[in-house]
C-alpha positions in Angstrom: -33.7 10.8 123.0 -30.9 10.0 120.5 -31.1 11.1 116.9 -33.0 8.8 114.6 -30.7 6.2 112.9 -30.7 2.7 111.5 -31.2 1.1 114.9 -34.2 3.2 115.9 -35.6 2.7 112.4 -35.4 -1.1 112.8 -36.7 -1.1 116.4 -39.6 1.2 115.5 -40.6 -1.3 112.8 -40.4 -4.3 115.2 -42.4 -2.4 117.9 -45.3 -2.3 115.4 -45.0 -6.1 114.9 -44.6 -6.8 118.6 -47.9 -5.0 119.3 -49.7 -7.6 117.1 -48.1 -10.9 118.3 -49.6 -11.4 121.8 -50.7 -15.1 122.2 -50.0 -15.8 118.5 -48.1 -18.4 116.5 -45.6 -16.3 114.6 -44.2 -17.3 111.2 -41.0 -15.5 110.1 -39.1 -15.7 106.8 -35.3 -15.8 107.1 -34.7 -12.1 106.1 -37.1 -10.8 108.7 -35.7 -13.2 111.3 -32.2 -11.7 110.6 -33.6 -8.2 111.0 -35.1 -9.2 114.3 -31.9 -11.0 115.3 -29.7 -7.8 114.9 -32.4 -5.2 115.7 -33.9 -6.3 119.0 -33.4 -10.1 119.4 -35.8 -13.0 119.4 -36.2 -12.8 123.2 -38.2 -9.6 122.7 -40.5 -11.4 120.3 -40.9 -14.4 122.6 -41.7 -12.1 125.5 -44.3 -10.2 123.4 -45.9 -13.5 122.3 -46.1 -14.9 125.9 -47.4 -18.4 126.9 -45.7 -21.7 126.3 -48.2 -22.9 123.7 -47.3 -20.1 121.3 -44.3 -20.5 119.0 -42.0 -18.9 116.5 -41.9 -20.9 113.3 -40.0 -20.6 110.0 -42.2 -19.5 107.1 -42.1 -22.4 104.7 -44.5 -24.6 102.7 -44.4 -27.5 105.2 -44.5 -25.4 108.4 -46.6 -26.8 111.2 -50.1 -25.2 111.4 -51.9 -23.9 114.5 -53.7 -26.3 116.8 -57.1 -25.9 118.5 -55.6 -23.9 121.3 -53.7 -21.6 118.9 -56.4 -19.3 117.3 -54.1 -16.5 116.2 -51.3 -16.3 113.6 -48.9 -13.5 112.6 -46.9 -13.9 109.4 -43.9 -11.5 109.2 -42.5 -11.5 105.6 -39.8 -9.6 103.8 -41.3 -10.2 100.3 -44.2 -9.3 98.0 -47.5 -10.9 98.9 -47.9 -12.7 95.6 -47.8 -16.1 94.0 -45.9 -18.8 95.9 -45.8 -16.7 99.1 -49.6 -16.3 99.2 -50.0 -20.0 98.4 -47.8 -20.9 101.4 -49.9 -18.6 103.7 -53.0 -20.3 102.4 -51.7 -23.8 102.9 -50.6 -23.1 106.5 -54.0 -21.5 107.4 -56.0 -24.3 105.8 -54.3 -26.9 108.1 -54.8 -24.7 111.2 -57.6 -23.5 113.5 -56.9 -19.8 113.2 -59.6 -17.2 113.8 -57.4 -14.2 113.6 -54.6 -13.7 111.1 -52.2 -10.8 110.7 -49.8 -10.6 107.7 -47.0 -8.1 107.9 -45.0 -7.4 104.7 -41.8 -5.3 104.4 -42.8 -4.2 100.9 -45.1 -1.2 100.6 -48.5 -1.2 99.0 -47.2 1.0 96.2 -44.8 -1.7 95.1 -47.6 -4.3 95.3 -49.5 -2.2 92.8 -46.4 -2.1 90.5 -46.1 -5.9 90.9 -49.7 -6.3 89.8 -49.1 -4.1 86.7 -51.2 -1.2 87.9 -50.2 1.9 85.7 -48.4 4.7 87.5 -51.3 7.2 86.9 -53.9 4.7 88.3 -51.6 4.0 91.3 -51.3 7.7 92.0 -55.1 8.0 92.3 -55.1 5.1 94.8 -52.9 7.0 97.3 -54.1 6.3 100.8 -56.0 3.2 99.7 -54.8 -0.4 99.9 -56.9 -2.5 97.6 -54.3 -5.3 97.2 -54.0 -5.7 101.0 -57.9 -5.5 101.4 -58.3 -8.3 98.8 -55.9 -10.5 100.7 -57.7 -9.8 104.0 -60.9 -11.2 102.4 -58.9 -14.3 101.2 -57.5 -14.8 104.7 -61.0 -14.9 106.1 -62.1 -17.3 103.4 -59.2 -19.7 104.1 -59.9 -19.5 107.9 -63.5 -20.7 107.0 -65.5 -17.8 108.3 -65.8 -14.3 106.8 -66.5 -12.9 110.3 -63.1 -13.9 111.6 -60.4 -11.1 111.8 -57.7 -10.5 109.2 -55.2 -7.7 108.9 -52.6 -7.0 106.2 -50.1 -4.2 106.8 -46.8 -2.8 105.6 -43.9 -2.4 108.1 -40.5 -1.5 106.5 -38.4 -4.3 108.1 -35.5 -3.6 105.7 -32.4 -3.5 107.9 -30.3 -5.7 110.1 -28.3 -3.1 112.0 -24.8 -4.5 112.8 -23.9 -1.2 114.5 -25.2 2.4 114.8 -23.3 3.4 111.6 -23.6 0.1 109.7 -26.7 -1.9 108.5 -27.3 -4.7 106.1 -30.3 -5.6 104.0 -30.8 -9.4 104.4 -33.7 -9.6 101.9 -31.3 -8.3 99.2 -28.2 -10.4 100.1 -28.2 -11.9 96.6 -28.4 -8.5 94.8 -25.2 -8.0 92.9 -24.1 -5.6 90.1 -24.1 -6.7 86.5 -21.1 -7.8 84.5 -20.4 -7.3 80.8 -21.5 -10.9 80.1 -25.0 -10.0 81.5 -25.4 -7.6 78.6 -25.4 -10.5 76.2 -28.1 -12.2 78.3 -30.2 -9.0 78.3 -29.8 -8.7 74.6 -30.9 -12.3 74.0 -34.0 -11.7 76.1 -35.1 -8.7 73.9 -34.2 -9.8 70.3 -36.7 -7.4 68.7 -35.2 -4.3 70.4 -32.0 -2.2 69.9 -28.9 -4.2 71.0 -27.0 -2.9 74.1 -23.3 -2.3 73.4 -22.1 -2.1 77.0 -23.1 -1.8 80.6 -23.1 1.9 80.2 -26.2 1.6 78.0 -28.2 -0.6 80.5 -31.1 1.3 82.1 -34.3 0.4 83.9 -36.1 -0.3 80.6 -33.6 -3.0 79.6 -33.6 -5.0 82.9 -35.6 -8.2 83.4 -39.0 -7.5 85.1 -38.0 -9.5 88.2 -34.7 -7.6 88.7 -36.5 -4.3 88.3 -39.1 -5.3 90.8 -36.4 -6.4 93.3 -34.8 -2.9 92.9 -38.2 -1.3 93.5 -38.7 -3.3 96.7 -35.3 -2.1 97.9 -36.1 1.5 97.0 -39.4 1.3 98.9 -37.5 0.3 102.0 -34.9 3.0 101.5 -37.6 5.6 101.1 -39.1 4.6 104.4 -35.6 4.9 106.0 -35.3 8.5 104.7 -38.8 9.2 106.1 -37.7 8.0 109.5 -34.5 10.0 109.3 -36.6 13.1 108.4 -34.4 13.8 105.3 -34.9 14.8 101.7 -32.3 12.9 99.8 -30.1 13.7 96.8 -29.2 10.5 94.9 -25.8 9.8 93.4 -24.3 6.7 91.8 -21.0 5.1 90.9 -21.5 2.2 88.5 -24.2 0.9 86.2 -26.6 -1.0 88.6 -26.1 1.7 91.2 -27.2 4.3 88.6 -30.5 2.4 88.0 -31.2 2.1 91.8 -30.3 5.7 92.5 -32.6 6.9 89.6 -35.4 4.8 90.8 -35.1 6.2 94.4 -34.8 9.8 93.0 -38.0 9.4 91.0 -40.0 7.2 93.4 -43.5 8.7 93.2 -44.7 7.8 96.7 -41.7 9.8 98.1 -42.8 13.1 96.7 -45.0 14.3 99.5 -42.5 12.9 102.1 -39.7 15.0 100.6 -41.8 18.2 100.6 -42.2 17.9 104.4 -38.7 16.8 105.2 -36.6 19.3 107.3 -33.2 17.5 107.0 -31.1 16.8 103.9 -28.9 13.8 103.0 -26.8 12.6 100.1 -27.3 8.9 99.2 -24.4 7.5 97.2 -24.8 4.0 95.7 -21.6 2.2 94.6 -21.2 -1.0 92.6 -19.2 -3.7 94.4 -17.9 -5.1 91.1 -15.8 -1.9 90.5 -13.5 -3.2 93.2 -13.5 -6.8 94.2 -9.9 -6.6 95.4 -11.1 -5.3 98.8 -13.7 -8.0 99.1 -11.4 -11.0 98.5 -8.2 -9.5 99.9 -6.8 -10.3 103.4 -5.3 -6.8 104.2 -8.1 -6.0 106.6 -6.5 -6.1 110.1 -9.8 -6.8 111.9 -10.7 -9.6 114.2 -14.4 -9.6 113.3 -13.5 -10.0 109.6 -11.6 -13.1 110.5 -14.3 -14.4 112.7 -16.9 -14.1 109.9 -14.4 -15.7 107.4 -13.5 -18.8 109.4 -16.5 -19.8 111.6 -19.5 -21.6 110.1 -22.4 -19.5 109.0 -25.5 -19.4 111.3 -28.2 -21.4 109.4 -30.6 -19.1 107.5 -28.4 -16.1 108.1 -26.1 -14.2 105.7 -24.3 -12.0 108.3 -23.8 -14.0 111.5 -21.8 -17.1 112.5 -22.2 -20.2 114.8 -20.1 -20.1 117.9 -19.5 -23.5 119.5 -20.8 -23.3 123.1 -19.8 -26.8 124.3 -16.9 -25.3 126.2 -19.3 -23.9 128.8 -21.0 -27.3 129.4 -20.1 -30.6 131.0 -20.1 -32.3 127.6 -16.9 -33.6 126.1 -15.4 -31.5 123.2 -16.3 -34.1 120.7 -17.6 -33.3 117.2 -20.9 -35.1 117.8 -21.7 -33.0 120.8 -21.4 -29.7 118.9 -25.1 -30.0 117.7 -26.4 -30.9 121.2 -25.9 -27.3 122.5 -27.5 -24.4 120.7 -24.8 -22.3 119.0 -23.8 -18.8 120.1 -23.6 -15.9 117.7 -22.2 -12.3 117.2 -25.4 -10.3 117.4 -26.1 -9.3 121.0 -28.8 -6.7 120.6 -30.2 -7.0 124.2 -26.9 -7.2 126.1 -25.5 -3.7 126.7 -22.0 -4.9 127.8 -21.7 -7.4 124.9 -23.0 -4.9 122.4 -20.3 -2.4 123.6 -17.6 -5.0 123.1 -19.0 -5.9 119.7 -18.9 -2.3 118.5 -15.3 -2.0 119.9 -14.3 -5.1 117.9 -15.8 -3.5 114.7 -13.8 -0.4 115.2 -10.4 -1.6 116.3 -7.4 -3.4 114.8 -6.9 -7.2 115.4 -4.4 -6.9 118.3 -6.3 -4.2 120.2 -9.5 -6.2 119.7 -8.1 -9.3 121.3 -6.9 -7.2 124.2 -10.3 -5.7 124.5 -11.9 -9.2 124.7 -9.5 -10.0 127.5 -10.3 -6.8 129.4 -14.0 -7.4 129.2 -13.6 -11.0 130.4 -11.4 -9.9 133.4 -13.8 -7.2 134.4 -16.8 -9.5 134.2 -15.0 -12.2 136.3 -14.0 -9.6 138.9 -17.6 -8.3 139.2 -18.7 -11.9 139.8 -15.9 -12.5 142.4 -14.6 -15.4 140.3 -11.0 -16.6 141.2 -9.2 -14.9 138.3 -5.4 -15.1 137.8 -4.2 -11.9 136.1 -1.5 -12.1 133.5 -0.2 -9.3 131.3 1.6 -9.4 127.9 0.5 -11.1 124.8 -3.1 -12.5 124.8 -3.3 -16.2 123.9 -6.3 -18.4 123.1 -5.4 -20.5 126.1 -5.4 -17.5 128.4 -8.9 -16.4 127.1 -10.2 -19.9 127.5 -9.0 -20.1 131.1 -11.0 -16.9 131.9 -14.1 -18.2 130.1 -13.9 -21.5 132.0 -14.3 -19.6 135.3 -17.9 -18.9 134.4 -18.7 -22.6 133.6 -19.7 -23.7 137.1 -21.4 -20.4 138.2 -24.9 -20.4 136.6 -25.7 -16.8 137.8 -22.4 -15.5 136.3 -23.0 -17.5 133.1 -26.4 -16.0 132.7 -25.3 -12.4 133.5 -22.5 -12.5 130.9 -23.8 -14.9 128.3 -23.4 -12.4 125.4 -19.8 -11.5 126.4 -18.9 -15.2 126.6 -20.2 -15.9 123.1 -17.9 -13.1 121.7 -15.1 -14.5 123.8 -15.5 -18.0 122.5 -15.9 -16.7 118.9 -12.5 -15.0 119.4 -10.8 -18.1 120.9 -12.2 -20.4 118.1 -11.0 -18.0 115.4 -7.5 -17.6 116.9 -7.2 -21.4 117.0 -8.7 -22.0 113.6 -6.2 -23.3 110.9 -7.7 -20.9 108.4 -6.5 -18.0 110.6 -2.9 -19.1 110.2 -3.5 -19.2 106.4 -4.7 -15.6 106.5 -1.2 -14.3 106.9 -0.1 -16.5 103.9 -2.8 -15.0 101.8 -1.7 -11.5 102.9 2.0 -12.2 102.1 1.1 -13.5 98.6 -1.2 -10.7 97.8 1.5 -8.2 98.7 3.9 -10.1 96.4 1.3 -9.9 93.6 0.8 -6.2 94.1 4.6 -5.7 93.7 4.6 -7.9 90.6 1.6 -6.1 89.1 3.5 -2.8 89.5 6.7 -4.1 88.0 5.9 -6.9 85.6 3.4 -8.0 83.0 0.2 -9.8 83.7 1.7 -13.0 82.3 4.5 -12.9 84.9 1.9 -12.5 87.7 -0.1 -15.5 86.5 3.1 -17.6 86.2 3.6 -17.1 89.9 0.2 -18.7 90.6 0.7 -21.6 88.2 2.8 -23.9 90.4 0.3 -23.4 93.3 -2.4 -25.2 91.3 -2.3 -28.8 92.6 -4.8 -31.7 92.5 -6.3 -32.7 95.8 -4.0 -35.8 96.0 -0.9 -33.6 96.0 -2.1 -30.8 98.3 -1.0 -30.4 101.9 -2.9 -28.2 104.5 -0.5 -25.3 103.7 -1.4 -25.4 99.9 -4.3 -23.4 98.5 -7.4 -25.4 97.6 -9.4 -24.7 94.4 -11.8 -22.1 96.1 -8.8 -20.3 97.5 -7.1 -20.2 94.1 -10.3 -18.7 92.7 -10.2 -16.0 95.3 -6.5 -15.2 94.3 -7.5 -15.1 90.6 -10.3 -12.6 91.4 -7.8 -10.6 93.4 -5.3 -10.5 90.5 -7.8 -9.6 87.7 -9.6 -7.0 89.8 -6.5 -5.2 91.1 -4.9 -5.3 87.6 -7.9 -3.8 85.8 -7.8 -3.5 82.0 -4.8 -5.0 80.3 -3.6 -5.8 76.8 -3.7 -9.5 75.9 -0.4 -10.4 74.2 0.9 -13.8 73.1 2.7 -14.4 76.5 -0.4 -13.7 78.4 -2.5 -15.9 76.1 0.0 -18.8 76.6 0.2 -18.5 80.4 -3.6 -18.2 80.7 -4.0 -21.4 78.7 -1.5 -23.2 81.1 -3.4 -21.9 84.2 -6.7 -23.0 82.6 -5.4 -26.5 81.8 -4.0 -26.9 85.3 -7.3 -25.8 86.9 -9.5 -28.0 84.6 -7.3 -31.0 85.5 -7.5 -30.1 89.3 -11.3 -29.8 89.0 -11.5 -33.3 87.5 -9.3 -34.8 90.2 -11.2 -33.2 93.1 -12.6 -36.1 95.2 -15.6 -34.1 96.3 -17.0 -30.9 94.8 -17.9 -28.1 97.2 -21.2 -26.3 96.6 -19.3 -23.5 94.9 -17.5 -25.9 92.5 -20.8 -27.6 91.8 -22.2 -24.2 90.8 -19.2 -23.4 88.6 -19.0 -26.8 86.9 -22.8 -27.5 86.7 -22.1 -31.0 88.2 -23.4 -32.1 91.6 -20.8 -34.8 91.9 -17.1 -35.3 90.8 -18.1 -38.6 89.2 -20.2 -36.7 86.6 -17.5 -34.1 85.9 -15.8 -35.0 82.6 -12.7 -33.3 81.3 -14.8 -31.7 78.6 -17.3 -30.2 81.1 -14.3 -29.1 83.3 -12.7 -27.3 80.3 -16.0 -25.5 79.5 -16.4 -24.4 83.1 -12.9 -23.0 83.3 -13.3 -21.1 80.0 -16.4 -19.5 81.4 -14.6 -18.8 84.6 -11.9 -16.9 82.7 -14.5 -15.0 80.7 -15.9 -13.8 84.1 -12.3 -12.9 85.2 -11.9 -10.8 82.1 -15.2 -9.0 82.9 -13.9 -8.3 86.4 -10.7 -6.8 85.0 -12.8 -4.6 82.7 -15.3 -3.5 85.4 -13.8 0.0 85.7 -13.5 0.5 81.9 -16.4 3.0 81.9 -14.8 5.0 84.8 -12.9 8.2 84.0 -11.5 9.1 87.4 -11.7 5.8 89.3 -9.8 3.7 86.7 -7.3 2.1 89.1 -7.2 0.6 92.6 -3.4 0.1 92.6 -0.8 2.8 93.2 2.4 1.4 91.5 5.6 1.2 93.6 9.0 2.7 92.8 12.5 2.6 94.2 11.4 4.2 97.5 7.8 3.0 97.9 6.0 -0.4 97.6 3.0 -0.7 95.4 -0.2 -0.3 97.4 -3.9 -1.1 97.0 -6.0 2.0 97.1 -9.7 1.0 97.7 -12.3 2.4 95.4 -14.5 3.3 98.4 -11.6 5.4 99.8 -11.3 7.2 96.5 -15.0 7.8 96.4 -15.1 9.3 99.9 -12.0 11.4 99.3 -13.6 12.8 96.2 -16.9 13.5 98.0 -15.1 15.5 100.7 -12.5 17.1 98.4 -12.2 20.7 99.9 -12.1 22.2 96.4 -15.5 20.5 95.6 -14.9 19.9 91.9 -17.8 18.6 89.8 -17.6 14.8 90.4 -16.6 12.9 87.2 -17.7 9.3 88.1 -20.1 10.1 91.0 -23.2 10.7 88.9 -26.1 12.8 90.2 -29.5 11.4 89.5 -32.1 14.1 88.9 -35.6 13.8 90.6 -37.7 15.7 88.2 -37.9 18.8 86.0 -36.5 21.3 88.6 -33.3 19.2 89.0 -33.0 18.8 85.2 -33.3 22.6 84.7 -30.8 23.2 87.4 -28.3 20.8 85.8 -29.0 22.3 82.3 -28.6 26.0 83.5 -25.3 25.0 85.3 -23.8 24.5 81.8 -23.9 28.2 81.0 -24.8 30.0 84.3 -23.4 30.0 87.8 -25.9 27.5 89.2 -24.2 25.1 91.5 -24.9 21.5 90.6 -25.8 19.1 93.5 -22.7 17.7 95.2 -22.6 14.7 97.6 -20.9 16.8 100.3 -23.6 19.4 100.3 -25.5 17.8 103.2 -24.7 17.0 106.8 -25.6 13.3 106.4 -24.0 10.9 103.9 -25.6 7.5 103.3 -23.2 5.3 101.4 -24.8 2.1 100.0 -22.5 -0.5 98.6 -24.5 -2.8 96.2 -23.1 -6.3 96.5 -21.7 -6.4 100.0 -19.1 -4.6 102.2 -16.3 -5.9 104.5 -16.0 -5.0 108.1 -12.6 -3.4 107.3 -14.1 -1.2 104.6 -16.9 0.0 107.0 -14.2 1.0 109.5 -12.1 2.7 106.9 -15.0 4.8 105.6 -16.1 5.8 109.1 -12.6 6.8 110.1 -12.0 8.6 106.8 -15.2 10.7 107.0 -14.3 11.7 110.6 -10.8 12.9 109.4 -11.9 14.6 106.2 -15.0 16.3 107.6 -15.3 16.3 111.4 -18.9 16.5 112.4 -20.3 14.9 109.2 -22.5 12.0 109.9 -22.2 8.8 107.8 -24.4 5.8 107.6 -23.1 2.7 105.7 -25.6 0.4 104.1 -24.9 -2.7 102.1 -26.6 -5.9 100.9 -24.5 -8.1 103.2 -21.3 -8.4 105.2 -18.7 -10.1 103.1 -16.0 -12.7 103.5 -13.7 -13.6 100.7 -15.6 -16.8 99.6 -18.8 -14.8 99.2 -17.5 -13.1 96.0 -17.1 -16.2 93.8 -20.5 -17.4 95.2 -22.1 -14.1 94.1 -20.2 -14.0 90.8 -21.3 -17.5 89.7 -24.9 -17.2 91.0 -27.3 -18.2 88.2 -30.2 -16.0 89.3 -28.6 -12.5 89.2 -30.9 -11.3 86.4 -33.9 -13.4 87.6 -34.0 -13.2 91.4 -36.4 -15.4 93.4 -39.0 -12.9 94.7 -41.2 -15.6 96.3 -43.7 -15.8 93.4 
């Protein structure tokens, strides 16, 4: 049996759910559906349900109830059983004929006690008891109309969507994003009678909004369950202000105390704030096919980490736009197809050119095994060549069924290579390299002046020009990679010119995208006045200044740019790379910016004694397993870089990468301008 990891953790959780779903109508929320999608696939759930009259349904207020021949329901939910969520369960049950209800929540009972304002001391006395769940069980019977019917409420930690054995995402926390300096003002205004916070460095758990704190506790509950599955006692470390709060909460999570005492393994869990380096998230230097697929293909509805692959190519339908919705889309997650899964993991871990060749190799081998009339051709792989191989499977139903997962990945590759945005990728990369050189050699005003002529209203733009969303991505790149800078008259003047050009372009946009609607606060371009546009652009530049100052509290990780000289070009040095290099520095100096979070009196004493005695302070490289959690999202290229870097710096060390979501460049402005960062929607 293989060592426990993120895949076995997810599958073990789903096995508990599958044991409950036989002959049931199953209601899933989107985060749990995504965990299922990557962990073991919906076919496993359908097989476990059995019978044509039993269905999978989306958990929503107007979901169809259960009929007379559907006496059993299973609700699988990622959130707290409270408020609006419980009301939705009630409404579905009341319009159904259920006699047996099971509710599965990914949030532990301990967190339900916290959400219901039960003091820590009282919660400790309730260890092993589940009064919140028991009360809901009674309510379920009441709503079903008979107290003798059967109701169960249980906790299963369905936290992760494992994209690979070394990489997993947390779909329920896809919107969790580190705070910016502007958020300090909002926190201050919410607590007028308390001491004012001066900077992000002063923000701690006691200063956060109740909902954000509860969201963090829900995440910590899941991470504690993961550590239990891995059999490890964790040391918690943090880089960044929100990471520090999450790491401290995990280190001091009361229900984990007994689990830690019995753990035989050890691990370091290092949390890192995404906002410290947005350059890597919006940049196009990642030479990875999967990163491009995720960036250019449309998002799979209800998902944050997968895309829709157009499958019309494998049918007799014409390649018309109206036919695209006739055939169910393909996707990237292939949890039940061994060959496709092997190809997917190869794509994650290879460069673009090798990945495309790997897709061709898998298609050729599959066609050969099915005795399809394949014509071999060597040399450069083209979209047309891959399409010709895929077409061979079209008229052979058995071959199509045997290699469906592989064909989805093949079509994703073809559609990405042919996509106009892929051609633009290289334009972005070239301009970003030019910006890097300019940042090393010139002032910020010179860098912005290079961007100014590219800002054009929609009536003057060609397909080769950058649209407004793409210009935002470039601005985020510039301000993040530059870091702190001195504002002089030249910079003030050029910023005003860029602002004016952007405000004008916003006003002249014929149709506002969802992102531009969020930024401007207008749902239609008709309602966007020049005054509203100017206010929106001023706020945008306030956010950009915050991004530039994100590393101001860092001492060691101040910069992500290595300036060029007469013999070397300027290069971008990812913050994650700096963090990993510091963790595995052979001299093991005390980390400056990687802060250890103590988990009680023993740790505090150890830290205190180390100031005047030879007591070694905890170091993130002390343990054989490193769990690196990027709060706010990670790119495929970053995941590959960290995996390769750990293997080269400390062969034999195990690394698990966790993050809130897989990122494409456009996600960053969406997350930056989200209005619910401090008040997340927790379903109640």
